[in-house]
C-alpha angles and dihedrals in degrees: 000000000000127000107228125203113225128163091349094307135100118239125195108227129180121200122191135170135033119330087219094060126088111274127237121191118209120204122197132231126248109289096016137095135217089279089075086079095057092108092059101044097076090050094048103041100075090065107016142052104235121212117183130167144180109254119235109291093015136101110338098335120110122280114223128186114280164265098079127196132209087243090057092048091048091053089050090058092048090048091054090052091048091051090051090046091235111149101187137016144168110251130218118176131166124209104323088014089057091051089053089049091055091053095047092045091054099039103033105025092156089067098057132067109179123000130210115195109189129188093342144125138209099215142031108199094191117044093187091094090060094042089055093046092050091052092048092052092046090053101039109012124240089304088072091066102026100102092046092049094049090050087058095043097054132023118250091245092055093046089053092048097042108031093157091056091048090050091050092051091048091051089051090052093047089050092061112108109253094225092050092049092051093046090051091049087054089056091051092048089065097042117140114144098149092119092051097059098079087052091063105099100169118103103268138198119196116203122197136181115232090216097041110125094174097060104010128200091262089063090051091048090053092051091048091051093053101044109075112249096356120158130215131218121185119202129194094249145097124242103311094052096162088066101036093045098023097155095045091046093050091047092051090047095050094045091052095046094048 
């Protein structure tokens, strides 16, 4: 698991699988780390080289002064690929990772083969939600919002059935550096990538959670309608669908990539 220097920062990157296999890059959601993709790695590794990383301000990557922007986060991902001398990859990003994937797909199409945009959106019409969340974290730390966030990440039924997984996800959230979380929320508060979507030419699959209140199905349907030829898969999950419906998510991912 190398630390890679990009744009003056250190990024934690994990690389698994054969160097001769096609590469897929996995990009984490807000408040998570590369471990969120653990359920997919075993399914992917027989046929793919898996590159996953902690986004700026998350996990064990560097925290820089905010605010961040999706453009900045997209350039971080491209910088990681440049450092690894990887010219082209498949992309799978969830939530914030999907927003980054939209930006990279529009601005560096030569770097992406197929794109999976999971539980994500391209536009927040009202930034007040993010302003309030930023203030709550500034006043009380991430612990002040943790239970509310986990309730949005995973359905109540799943949390009752899999309390250890829910606890693991909460620990991941609480381990996110406060400054990095706030700076990333600032990026999301300004999100409007509606005009970028028609510029995405890679074959794209949009994944949504039927019970996702953060990035609802209607947002996924809008993204699908604006990216030429994009497909849509709806899973019985809340926001972190790759964990709650890990097998169904992995199956959809593998079917699309193959």
